[in-house]
C-alpha positions as CSV (number, residue, x, y, z in Angstrom):
1,M,-10.3,-2.1,33.3
2,R,-9.0,-5.7,33.4
3,E,-12.3,-7.5,33.1
4,P,-13.6,-8.6,29.7
5,G,-15.6,-5.8,28.0
6,A,-14.1,-2.9,29.8
7,I,-12.1,-2.1,26.7
8,V,-13.8,-2.2,23.3
9,L,-11.9,-1.8,20.0
10,I,-13.9,-1.0,16.9
11,S,-13.0,-1.3,13.2
12,C,-15.2,0.6,10.8
13,Y,-13.9,-0.4,7.4
14,E,-10.7,-2.0,6.1
15,L,-11.4,-2.5,2.4
16,G,-13.3,-5.7,3.1
17,H,-10.4,-7.4,5.0
18,Q,-10.4,-8.9,8.4
19,P,-9.1,-5.8,10.2
20,V,-5.4,-5.7,11.2
21,G,-6.4,-2.5,13.0
22,L,-8.0,-4.7,15.6
23,A,-5.7,-7.8,15.5
24,M,-2.4,-5.8,16.2
25,P,-3.6,-3.6,19.1
26,M,-5.5,-6.6,20.6
27,G,-2.1,-8.4,20.9
28,F,-0.5,-5.4,22.6
29,L,-3.3,-5.0,25.1
30,E,-3.5,-8.6,26.0
31,Q,0.3,-8.7,26.5
32,E,-0.3,-6.1,29.3
33,G,-3.0,-8.1,31.0
34,F,-6.1,-6.5,29.4
35,S,-9.1,-8.3,27.9
36,P,-10.4,-6.2,25.0
37,V,-13.5,-7.0,23.0
38,A,-13.4,-6.5,19.2
39,L,-16.3,-5.2,17.1
40,D,-16.2,-4.8,13.3
41,I,-19.1,-2.5,12.3
42,G,-18.2,-2.9,8.7
43,I,-19.9,-6.2,8.8
44,D,-21.9,-6.3,12.0
45,K,-24.2,-3.9,13.8
46,L,-22.8,-1.9,16.7
47,D,-23.6,-4.0,19.9
48,E,-25.3,-1.5,22.2
49,E,-25.0,-3.7,25.3
50,V,-21.2,-4.1,24.8
51,I,-20.9,-0.3,24.4
52,R,-22.9,0.4,27.6
53,R,-20.5,-1.6,29.6
54,A,-17.3,-0.1,28.2
55,L,-14.9,2.2,30.0
56,F,-12.7,2.7,27.0
57,V,-13.6,2.6,23.3
58,G,-10.8,2.7,20.7
59,I,-11.9,3.4,17.1
60,S,-9.6,2.4,14.2
61,T,-9.5,4.8,11.4
62,P,-6.9,3.9,8.8
63,M,-8.7,5.6,5.9
64,H,-11.2,8.3,5.0
65,T,-14.3,6.0,4.8
66,A,-13.5,4.5,8.2
67,M,-13.1,8.0,9.6
68,R,-16.6,9.0,8.4
69,I,-18.2,5.9,9.8
70,G,-16.2,6.2,13.0
71,I,-17.5,9.6,13.7
72,S,-21.1,8.5,13.3
73,A,-20.3,5.5,15.5
74,A,-18.7,7.7,18.2
75,E,-21.8,10.0,18.3
76,K,-24.0,6.9,19.0
77,I,-21.5,5.6,21.5
78,R,-21.6,8.9,23.4
79,R,-25.4,8.7,23.5
80,L,-25.3,5.2,24.9
81,N,-22.4,5.7,27.3
82,Q,-21.7,9.2,28.6
83,N,-18.7,8.2,30.7
84,C,-16.5,6.0,28.5
85,H,-13.2,7.4,27.1
86,I,-13.3,7.5,23.2
87,C,-9.9,7.2,21.5
88,F,-9.5,7.5,17.7
89,Y,-6.3,5.8,16.4
90,G,-4.8,5.4,12.9
91,M,-3.9,7.4,9.8
92,Y,-7.0,9.5,9.4
93,A,-7.3,10.1,13.1
94,T,-4.1,12.0,13.0
95,L,-5.1,14.0,9.9
96,N,-8.4,15.0,11.5
97,A,-7.3,15.3,15.2
98,D,-8.5,18.9,15.8
99,Y,-12.0,18.2,14.5
100,L,-12.3,14.9,16.4
101,L,-11.2,16.6,19.7
102,E,-13.7,19.4,19.1
103,T,-16.5,16.9,18.7
104,V,-16.5,13.3,19.7
105,A,-13.0,12.2,20.8
106,D,-11.2,12.3,24.1
107,S,-7.9,11.3,22.6
108,V,-6.3,10.9,19.2
109,I,-3.1,8.9,18.4
110,G,-1.4,7.9,15.1
111,G,1.7,6.5,13.5
112,E,3.0,3.4,15.3
113,Y,0.2,3.8,17.8
114,E,-0.1,0.5,19.7
115,N,2.2,1.4,22.6
116,E,0.4,4.8,22.9
117,L,-2.9,3.0,22.9
118,V,-1.8,0.8,25.8
119,Q,-0.5,3.9,27.7
120,I,-3.8,5.8,27.4
121,V,-5.7,2.7,28.6
122,Q,-3.4,2.5,31.6
123,Q,-4.0,6.2,32.2
124,V,-7.7,5.8,32.1
125,E,-7.4,2.9,34.5
126,S,-5.5,5.0,36.9
127,R,-7.8,8.0,36.2
128,S,-4.8,10.2,35.3
129,V,-6.9,10.7,32.1
130,M,-10.5,11.2,32.9
131,S,-13.5,10.0,31.0
132,R,-16.5,12.2,30.5
133,P,-18.2,14.5,31.4
134,V,-16.2,17.0,29.2
135,A,-15.6,19.5,32.0
136,D,-13.6,16.9,33.9
137,S,-11.8,15.3,30.9
138,V,-8.3,15.8,29.7
139,K,-8.1,16.0,25.9
140,L,-5.1,14.2,24.4
141,K,-3.6,14.9,21.0
142,R,-0.3,13.3,20.4
143,A,2.1,13.7,17.5
144,P,2.4,10.6,15.4
145,Y,4.6,8.1,17.2
146,L,7.4,7.2,14.7
147,K,9.6,4.7,16.6
148,R,10.1,1.0,16.0
149,L,7.8,-1.2,18.2
150,S,8.4,-4.6,19.7
151,F,5.5,-6.6,18.3
152,P,3.7,-9.4,20.1
153,S,1.7,-11.9,18.2
154,T,-1.6,-10.7,16.7
155,N,-4.9,-11.9,18.0
156,R,-7.3,-13.1,15.3
157,K,-9.4,-15.4,17.5
158,A,-11.6,-12.6,18.7
159,L,-12.4,-11.4,15.2
160,P,-15.3,-12.4,12.9
161,P,-14.5,-15.4,10.7
162,L,-12.9,-14.9,7.2
163,E,-16.1,-16.0,5.6
164,K,-17.6,-12.6,6.4
165,Y,-14.9,-10.8,4.4
166,A,-13.8,-10.3,0.8
167,K,-13.0,-13.4,-1.2
168,L,-10.6,-14.1,-4.0
169,E,-12.5,-14.6,-7.2
170,W,-10.5,-16.5,-9.8
171,N,-11.1,-19.3,-12.3
172,G,-14.7,-19.4,-11.5
173,A,-14.2,-20.1,-7.8
174,E,-14.1,-18.1,-4.6
175,K,-11.5,-18.6,-1.9
176,L,-11.1,-17.1,1.6
177,V,-8.5,-14.3,2.0
178,G,-6.2,-13.4,4.8
179,Y,-4.6,-10.0,5.2
180,V,-1.3,-8.9,6.8
181,E,0.9,-5.8,6.8
182,T,4.7,-6.5,6.7
183,T,5.6,-2.8,6.9
184,R,3.9,0.5,7.9
185,G,4.6,3.9,6.6
186,C,6.3,4.6,3.2
187,L,9.6,5.9,1.9
188,H,7.9,8.1,-0.7
189,H,6.1,11.5,-0.6
190,C,3.3,11.2,-3.1
191,L,1.3,14.5,-2.5
192,H,-2.2,13.0,-2.7
193,C,-1.4,10.2,-0.2
194,P,-2.1,10.7,3.5
195,I,0.8,8.6,4.6
196,P,3.6,11.2,4.0
197,A,1.7,13.7,6.2
198,V,2.0,11.2,9.1
199,Y,5.2,9.2,8.4
200,H,7.3,11.9,6.6
201,G,9.1,9.3,4.4
202,R,9.7,6.7,7.1
203,F,8.6,3.1,7.2
204,F,8.9,0.4,9.8
205,A,9.2,-3.4,9.2
206,V,7.2,-5.9,11.2
207,P,9.3,-8.8,12.3
208,I,9.1,-11.8,10.0
209,D,8.2,-14.3,12.8
210,V,5.2,-12.1,13.7
211,I,4.1,-12.0,10.1
212,I,4.4,-15.7,9.5
213,D,2.6,-16.5,12.8
214,D,-0.2,-14.1,11.7
215,I,-0.4,-15.9,8.3
216,R,-0.5,-19.2,10.1
217,Q,-3.5,-18.1,12.2
218,Q,-5.4,-17.1,9.1
219,V,-4.5,-20.3,7.3
220,E,-6.0,-22.2,10.2
221,M,-9.1,-20.1,9.8
222,G,-9.3,-21.2,6.1
223,A,-7.3,-18.6,4.2
224,K,-6.2,-19.8,0.7
225,H,-4.9,-16.4,-0.4
226,I,-3.0,-13.6,1.4
227,T,-3.2,-9.9,0.7
228,F,-0.1,-8.0,1.7
229,G,-1.6,-4.7,2.6
230,D,1.5,-2.6,2.8
231,P,1.4,0.8,1.2
232,D,4.3,-0.5,-0.9
233,F,5.5,-4.1,-0.6
234,L,8.7,-3.2,-2.3
235,N,9.8,-0.4,0.1
236,G,11.9,-3.2,1.6
237,P,12.3,-5.8,-1.2
238,T,14.7,-8.0,0.8
239,H,12.3,-8.1,3.7
240,S,9.5,-9.0,1.3
241,L,11.4,-11.8,-0.4
242,R,12.2,-13.4,2.9
243,I,8.6,-13.3,3.9
244,V,7.2,-14.9,0.7
245,R,10.0,-17.5,0.6
246,R,9.1,-18.6,4.2
247,M,5.4,-18.5,3.5
248,S,5.9,-20.5,0.3
249,D,7.9,-23.1,2.1
250,E,5.4,-23.6,4.9
251,F,2.2,-23.0,2.9
252,P,3.0,-23.9,-0.8
253,H,-0.7,-23.9,-1.7
254,L,-1.1,-20.2,-0.8
255,T,-1.4,-17.5,-3.5
256,F,-0.9,-13.8,-2.7
257,D,-1.1,-10.3,-4.0
258,F,0.6,-7.0,-3.1
259,T,0.8,-3.3,-3.9
260,A,3.9,-1.6,-5.3
261,K,4.7,1.7,-7.0
262,V,5.3,1.7,-10.7
263,E,8.9,2.9,-10.2
264,H,9.5,0.0,-7.9
265,L,8.2,-2.6,-10.4
266,I,10.7,-1.2,-12.8
267,K,13.6,-0.9,-10.3
268,H,13.0,-4.4,-9.0
269,A,12.0,-6.1,-12.3
270,G,14.4,-8.9,-11.6
271,L,12.5,-10.0,-8.5
272,I,9.0,-10.2,-10.1
273,P,9.5,-13.7,-11.6
274,E,10.4,-15.0,-8.1
275,F,7.2,-13.5,-6.7
276,Q,5.3,-15.4,-9.3
277,K,7.0,-18.6,-8.5
278,T,6.2,-18.2,-4.8
279,G,2.5,-17.6,-5.5
280,C,1.8,-14.0,-6.6
281,I,-1.1,-13.9,-8.9
282,F,-1.8,-10.1,-9.1
283,I,-0.1,-6.8,-8.2
284,I,-1.9,-3.5,-7.5
285,S,-0.1,-0.4,-8.6
286,A,-1.2,3.2,-8.2
287,V,-0.9,4.4,-11.8
288,E,-3.3,7.3,-11.1
289,S,-2.9,9.0,-14.5
290,L,-1.3,8.9,-17.9
291,N,-0.8,12.6,-18.0
292,N,2.8,13.5,-17.1
293,T,1.7,16.9,-15.7
294,V,-0.8,15.3,-13.4
295,L,1.8,12.7,-12.3
296,K,4.3,15.5,-11.6
297,Y,1.8,17.5,-9.5
298,L,1.0,14.4,-7.5
299,A,4.8,13.6,-7.1
300,K,4.1,10.1,-8.2
301,G,7.7,9.3,-9.2
302,H,6.9,7.8,-12.6
303,T,5.9,8.8,-16.1
304,R,3.4,7.8,-18.7
305,E,6.1,5.7,-20.4
306,D,6.9,4.0,-17.2
307,V,3.4,2.7,-16.9
308,F,3.8,0.7,-20.1
309,R,7.2,-0.6,-19.0
310,A,5.8,-1.8,-15.7
311,L,2.8,-3.4,-17.4
312,D,5.2,-5.4,-19.7
313,I,7.4,-6.5,-16.7
314,V,4.4,-7.8,-14.8
315,R,2.8,-9.5,-17.7
316,S,6.0,-11.1,-18.7
317,A,6.1,-12.8,-15.3
318,E,2.5,-14.0,-15.9
319,I,1.1,-11.9,-13.1
320,A,-2.0,-9.7,-13.5
321,L,-1.4,-6.0,-13.0
322,R,-4.4,-4.2,-11.4
323,P,-3.8,-0.4,-11.9
324,T,-5.6,2.1,-9.7
325,W,-6.5,5.6,-10.8
326,V,-7.2,9.1,-9.5
327,A,-9.5,9.6,-12.4
328,F,-10.6,13.1,-11.6
329,T,-8.2,15.9,-10.6
330,P,-8.3,19.6,-11.3
331,W,-5.6,19.1,-14.0
332,T,-7.1,16.1,-15.7
333,T,-8.7,17.1,-19.0
334,L,-11.6,15.3,-20.7
335,D,-9.1,14.1,-23.3
336,D,-7.0,12.7,-20.5
337,Y,-9.9,10.8,-19.1
338,I,-10.8,9.3,-22.5
339,E,-7.1,8.4,-23.0
340,M,-7.2,6.5,-19.7
341,V,-10.4,4.7,-20.7
342,E,-8.9,3.7,-24.0
343,F,-5.8,2.5,-22.3
344,V,-7.8,0.2,-20.2
345,Y,-9.7,-1.0,-23.2
346,K,-6.9,-1.5,-25.7
347,E,-4.6,-3.1,-23.1
348,Y,-7.3,-5.7,-22.2
349,L,-7.4,-4.4,-18.6
350,I,-11.2,-4.1,-18.2
351,D,-11.3,-7.1,-15.9
352,N,-8.2,-5.7,-14.0
353,V,-9.8,-2.4,-13.1
354,D,-12.8,-2.3,-10.8
355,P,-15.3,0.3,-12.2
356,V,-15.2,2.4,-9.1
357,Q,-11.6,3.2,-10.0
358,L,-12.9,5.2,-13.0
359,S,-14.9,7.4,-10.6
360,I,-12.2,8.2,-8.1
361,R,-12.0,12.0,-7.4
362,L,-8.9,13.5,-5.8
363,L,-9.4,13.6,-2.0
364,I,-7.7,16.4,-0.1
365,P,-8.0,15.8,3.7
366,P,-6.8,18.2,6.4
367,D,-3.0,18.3,6.6
368,S,-2.6,16.9,3.1
369,R,0.7,17.9,1.6
370,L,-1.2,19.0,-1.5
371,L,-2.3,22.0,0.4
372,E,1.2,23.3,0.4
373,Q,1.4,23.3,-3.4
374,K,0.7,26.4,-5.5
375,E,-0.7,24.3,-8.4
376,I,-3.8,23.4,-6.3
377,Q,-4.6,26.9,-5.0
378,P,-6.7,28.1,-8.0
379,Y,-9.1,25.3,-7.6
380,L,-9.3,24.8,-3.9
381,G,-12.4,25.6,-1.9
382,E,-13.2,25.6,1.8
383,L,-12.8,22.7,4.2
384,D,-15.9,20.7,4.6
385,K,-15.4,19.8,8.3
386,A,-18.2,17.2,8.5
387,S,-17.0,15.5,5.3
388,L,-13.3,15.8,6.3
389,Y,-12.0,17.1,3.0
390,F,-11.3,20.3,1.1
391,K,-13.7,21.0,-1.7
392,W,-12.3,21.7,-5.2
393,K,-13.9,22.5,-8.5
394,H,-12.7,21.5,-12.0
395,P,-12.1,24.4,-14.4
396,D,-14.0,22.4,-17.1
397,P,-17.7,21.9,-15.9
398,R,-17.9,18.9,-18.2
399,M,-15.5,17.0,-15.9
400,D,-17.6,17.6,-12.7
401,E,-20.7,16.5,-14.6
402,L,-18.9,13.5,-15.9
403,H,-17.8,12.6,-12.4
404,K,-21.4,12.6,-11.2
405,R,-22.5,10.5,-14.1
406,V,-19.7,7.9,-13.8
407,S,-20.3,7.7,-10.1
408,Q,-24.0,6.9,-10.7
409,I,-23.1,4.3,-13.3
410,V,-20.8,2.6,-10.8
411,E,-23.4,2.7,-8.0
412,D,-26.1,1.3,-10.2
413,A,-23.8,-1.6,-11.2
414,A,-22.9,-2.5,-7.7
415,C,-26.1,-4.2,-6.5
416,P,-26.7,-6.6,-8.1
417,R,-23.2,-6.7,-9.5
418,R,-23.1,-6.1,-13.2
419,D,-20.5,-7.6,-15.5
420,T,-17.4,-5.3,-15.4
421,A,-17.3,-5.1,-19.2
422,I,-20.9,-3.8,-19.4
423,T,-20.2,-1.2,-16.8
424,F,-17.0,-0.2,-18.5
425,K,-18.8,0.2,-21.8
426,L,-21.3,2.6,-20.2
427,I,-18.5,4.6,-18.7
428,R,-16.7,4.8,-22.0
429,E,-19.8,6.0,-23.7
430,A,-20.4,8.6,-21.0
431,A,-16.9,10.0,-21.5
432,Y,-17.3,10.4,-25.2
433,E,-20.8,11.9,-24.8
434,A,-19.2,14.5,-22.6
435,R,-17.2,15.5,-25.7
436,D,-20.3,15.3,-27.9
437,Q,-19.0,12.2,-29.6
438,R,-19.6,8.5,-30.0
439,P,-16.9,6.0,-29.1
440,P,-15.0,5.0,-32.3
441,G,-15.8,1.6,-33.8
442,Q,-17.9,-1.1,-32.2
443,F,-17.2,-2.2,-28.6
444,V,-15.5,-5.5,-29.0
445,Y,-14.5,-7.6,-26.0
446,P,-14.3,-11.4,-25.4
447,E,-17.6,-13.0,-24.8
448,F,-18.9,-11.9,-21.4
449,E,-19.6,-15.3,-20.1
450,D,-16.7,-17.3,-21.6
451,R,-13.7,-15.0,-21.1
452,E,-11.0,-15.8,-18.6
453,K,-11.1,-13.0,-16.0
454,A,-8.1,-11.7,-14.1
455,P,-8.0,-12.6,-10.4
456,R,-9.7,-10.1,-8.1
457,L,-11.0,-9.6,-4.6
458,T,-14.8,-9.4,-4.3
459,E,-14.6,-6.1,-2.3
460,P,-14.0,-3.4,-5.0
461,W,-14.1,-0.3,-2.9
462,F,-11.1,1.8,-2.0
463,C,-10.1,4.3,0.7
464,C,-11.3,7.4,-1.2
465,A,-14.6,5.8,-2.3
466,E,-17.7,5.3,-0.2
467,P,-18.4,1.6,0.6
468,M,-21.8,0.2,-0.3
469,K,-24.3,1.7,2.0
470,N,-25.9,-1.6,2.9
471,Q,-22.6,-3.0,4.2
472,I,-22.4,-0.5,7.1
473,S,-24.8,-0.6,10.0
474,I,-24.1,1.5,13.0
């Protein structure tokens, strides 16, 4: 187990970022004397020769798309190597543990999983946990580990170069992007989010020295921009400020982005200007809906009015706000959808919203806290085990048809990538046509070629949307 190649860690998809789901556990394993190999099948083909030599394969599944790809990869891995131990780790591994253990996995771990991953590798090494065949194996399903870890340095050297991942697109140029997580878990309990089902309102801070060292490694690899990939960068605002201050002092040329809840942007409004001064150029925030009833059912913690307040706060600091949406839920009406589209249009946010956001349909995975809510029950269908989510049907057939049409518009626009404004115009027209109307007035937007576009990453896909098919090759 100590020789190079005996342990293989696989990332399936991390939103176009160099995967922290490999960098972190690589550091833990190497600290214990192992020599893992890293594969990212989001950008490269699965190396069959590497798989045939493996004794242990760990598959990182931080999101739904990664889970779907990971299962397909595990099926192929099992055909190539009957005897290796396959471990799924990460957020969606926990949510789908029963299905995984029934099908392709020998072990499943989640939460702060790195120490657990090392322990399972050590058990495979000592043969206290057997590999295949199934009759001789011991299946391991562990509750999410929710204790603070002692973090070693990450290992980025074994990962593909940053050139292979999403770029920052801004002011007509593209720059390499690094990716770090300063906290894991989340304080909040949004019902549609998978994190509360695993972390139950807890979050853990990664030590600042570990984060700065990770950023330093990526700067040496050419990063000019850093994405802070925390579920909410303002869960620990003091921690976040210390990090960006140190980063700005050591790397004053770096820009960055982060994700934060609407309510946190309002609560910590006084901090937003300092984030701008230290290099923040855009903030992602899960607006999800402008309908207060939908926001209540999702337990978002903000209102429609709060969205406008947050937008003003961020704009006043000369930072771009990039709102995300759950555009289709059982409670979202056609009027709600059109109001969302008009909000994006009238607030000049077309270039701040990737078109795929306007196609996002509420995803309900196993163990979702939404399943406990009475409001979802009238619309809820059966669990599609293979697809890893519960089906649901909208009470207004027009909404399900609109979802299909918008999804097709988005897919058609992806390759080659169409101007966002043109795609938005088609989506807006489709929404009004679903109501047997034409959009009011003439579509007017700054000249497509000459307008100044908001900063964005070139990977527009999110955890509840399928990535472009030609990016994944198992």
